[in-house]
C-alpha positions in Angstrom: -8.4 12.0 10.7 -5.2 11.1 12.4 -1.8 10.7 10.8 0.2 7.6 11.8 3.8 6.6 11.0 4.4 3.6 8.9 3.4 2.2 5.5 -0.1 2.7 4.2 -2.3 -0.3 4.5 -5.8 -1.0 3.3 -7.8 2.1 3.9 -4.9 4.5 4.2 -3.4 7.3 2.2 0.4 7.5 2.0 2.2 10.9 2.3 5.7 11.9 1.2 6.8 12.3 4.8 6.2 8.6 5.5 3.0 9.0 7.4 -0.3 7.5 6.5 -3.8 8.8 7.2 -7.0 6.8 7.5 -9.6 7.3 4.8 -12.8 8.9 6.0 -15.7 6.4 5.9 -19.4 7.0 6.0 -18.8 10.7 6.7 -19.8 14.1 5.3 -17.2 16.8 5.7 -18.6 20.3 5.3 -17.1 23.8 5.4 -19.0 27.1 5.1 -17.5 30.4 4.0 -18.5 34.0 4.2 -18.2 36.4 1.2 -14.6 37.3 2.2 -13.6 33.6 2.1 -13.2 33.1 5.8 -14.4 29.8 7.3 -17.6 30.4 9.4 -18.8 26.8 9.8 -17.0 23.5 9.7 -18.3 20.0 10.7 -17.8 16.3 10.1 -21.0 14.3 10.3 -21.9 10.7 10.0 -23.5 10.3 6.6 -26.8 9.1 8.1 -26.9 12.3 10.2 -26.2 14.4 7.1 -29.1 12.9 5.2 -31.6 12.7 8.1 -30.8 15.5 10.5 -31.8 19.1 10.8 -28.9 21.3 9.9 -27.7 24.9 10.1 -28.0 25.3 6.3 -31.7 24.4 6.5 -32.4 27.8 8.2 -32.1 31.1 6.3 -31.8 32.9 9.6 -28.8 30.8 10.7 -27.1 31.2 7.4 -27.6 35.0 7.5 -26.4 35.2 11.1 -23.2 33.5 10.2 -22.8 35.4 6.9 -22.4 32.1 5.1 -22.5 32.5 1.3 -20.9 29.2 0.3 -21.0 25.6 1.7 -18.7 23.0 0.2 -18.9 19.3 1.1 -17.4 15.9 0.4 -19.4 12.7 1.1 -17.5 9.5 1.6 -19.1 6.0 1.4 -18.6 3.0 3.6 -15.4 2.1 1.7 -13.9 5.5 2.1 -14.5 6.4 -1.5 -15.6 9.9 -2.4 -19.2 9.6 -3.5 -20.1 13.2 -4.0 -18.5 16.7 -3.9 -20.8 19.7 -3.9 -20.9 23.4 -3.5 -24.0 25.4 -2.5 -24.4 29.2 -2.8 -26.5 31.4 -0.5 -27.7 35.0 -0.7 -25.7 37.2 1.6 -28.9 39.3 2.2 -31.6 36.7 2.7 -29.7 33.5 3.4 -31.7 31.7 0.7 -30.1 29.0 -1.4 -29.4 30.6 -4.8 -27.5 27.7 -6.5 -25.7 24.5 -6.2 -23.5 22.1 -8.1 -22.5 18.5 -7.4 -20.2 15.9 -9.0 -20.7 12.2 -8.2 -18.4 9.2 -8.1 -19.6 8.0 -11.5 -18.5 11.3 -13.1 -21.9 12.8 -13.6 -22.7 16.2 -12.4 -25.6 18.6 -12.0 -25.9 22.3 -11.4 -28.8 24.8 -10.8 -29.3 28.5 -10.0 -26.1 30.6 -10.2 -24.1 27.5 -11.3 -26.4 26.6 -14.2 -25.1 27.1 -17.7 -27.8 29.6 -18.5 -29.0 31.0 -15.1 -32.2 32.9 -15.1 
């Protein structure tokens, strides 16, 4: 996203310093962290690639190799509206998915594994 001088127009966010930034559209913005909270993975994908592609987080070996224990993401629709925010948790030992939680544009949410109200 690039900041531009001038007033916000349709599809822009205004900032206190007088700049405006385009809203992301049809994009998934993802960031992975290790157990110490350092960023180990960061990507912005077209939403169609997010849903249809093969990804780093689909492989236990790649997750383990990066030491990624958390992946957070924001999915924006074609109007630039946030349609979903999520967080996934991975085992630092095996790289397996151990939980996840998501909140959707309509206010509903879901959680499983380590994020569930009564985890196993």
